[in-house]
C-alpha positions as a printed NumPy array, in Angstrom:
array([[-0.006,  0.04 ,  0.209],
       [ 0.993,  3.159, -0.866],
       [ 1.161,  6.21 ,  1.316],
       [ 0.782, 10.179,  0.259],
       [ 3.53 , 12.535,  1.548],
       [ 2.422, 14.646,  3.877],
       [ 1.09 , 18.224,  2.498],
       [ 3.173, 20.998,  4.518],
       [ 1.49 , 24.199,  4.565],
       [ 2.561, 26.869,  2.312],
       [ 2.967, 30.542,  3.084],
       [ 1.476, 33.285,  1.722],
       [ 3.978, 34.815, -1.08 ],
       [ 4.388, 38.412, -0.694],
       [ 7.018, 40.799, -2.454],
       [10.146, 41.464, -0.282],
       [10.86 , 45.036,  1.08 ],
       [13.713, 45.14 , -1.32 ],
       [11.3  , 46.196, -3.758],
       [ 9.047, 48.956, -2.364],
       [ 8.098, 51.752, -4.456],
       [10.665, 54.711, -3.776],
       [ 8.037, 57.065, -2.214],
       [ 7.286, 54.082,  0.67 ],
       [11.448, 53.34 ,  1.328],
       [12.017, 57.367,  1.56 ],
       [ 8.934, 57.587,  3.875],
       [ 7.467, 61.077,  2.074],
       [ 4.318, 59.908,  2.054],
       [ 1.625, 59.428,  4.911],
       [-0.507, 56.427,  4.731],
       [ 1.571, 53.37 ,  4.314],
       [ 1.585, 50.779,  7.167],
       [ 3.687, 47.91 ,  8.179],
       [ 2.203, 45.009,  9.798],
       [ 3.865, 42.219, 11.836],
       [ 2.164, 39.142, 13.801],
       [ 4.221, 37.894, 16.898],
       [ 3.454, 34.565, 17.633],
       [ 4.264, 33.133, 21.006],
       [ 4.722, 29.842, 21.944],
       [ 2.269, 27.532, 23.032],
       [ 3.104, 27.809, 26.859],
       [ 2.021, 31.33 , 27.006],
       [-1.554, 30.762, 25.599],
       [-3.497, 31.522, 22.859],
       [-2.763, 34.986, 22.241],
       [-0.962, 36.662, 19.452],
       [ 0.14 , 40.308, 19.175],
       [-0.645, 41.871, 16.094],
       [ 1.156, 45.405, 15.551],
       [ 0.526, 48.217, 12.819],
       [ 3.408, 50.966, 12.197],
       [ 2.86 , 54.086, 10.076],
       [ 6.067, 54.4  ,  8.379],
       [ 6.393, 58.515,  8.114],
       [ 4.918, 59.424, 11.722],
       [ 5.699, 56.044, 13.324],
       [ 2.245, 55.874, 14.816],
       [ 2.109, 52.18 , 16.209],
       [-1.109, 50.082, 17.179],
       [-0.267, 46.963, 18.961],
       [-3.406, 44.488, 19.639],
       [-3.805, 41.022, 21.372],
       [-5.425, 38.704, 18.593],
       [-6.771, 35.071, 19.552],
       [-5.98 , 32.199, 17.342],
       [-8.472, 29.61 , 16.52 ],
       [-6.115, 27.158, 14.818],
       [-5.712, 24.28 , 17.455],
       [-2.725, 23.481, 16.161],
       [-0.77 , 26.213, 17.386]])
């Protein structure tokens, strides 16, 4: 009996920050946001932190987000 290889989850494909448009890279235009997701180890609970930072003003917003993925 043959077994199928386990499928690995694929990460979303995004363009790298090296290919940002010049107006974004030079921080001359307001309204461009960066977003990061900080995932904690399972022993710290189910909460993660999402952070948003506006590139010109460096205004930052952070919020706790709950994971609904039982595998994490």
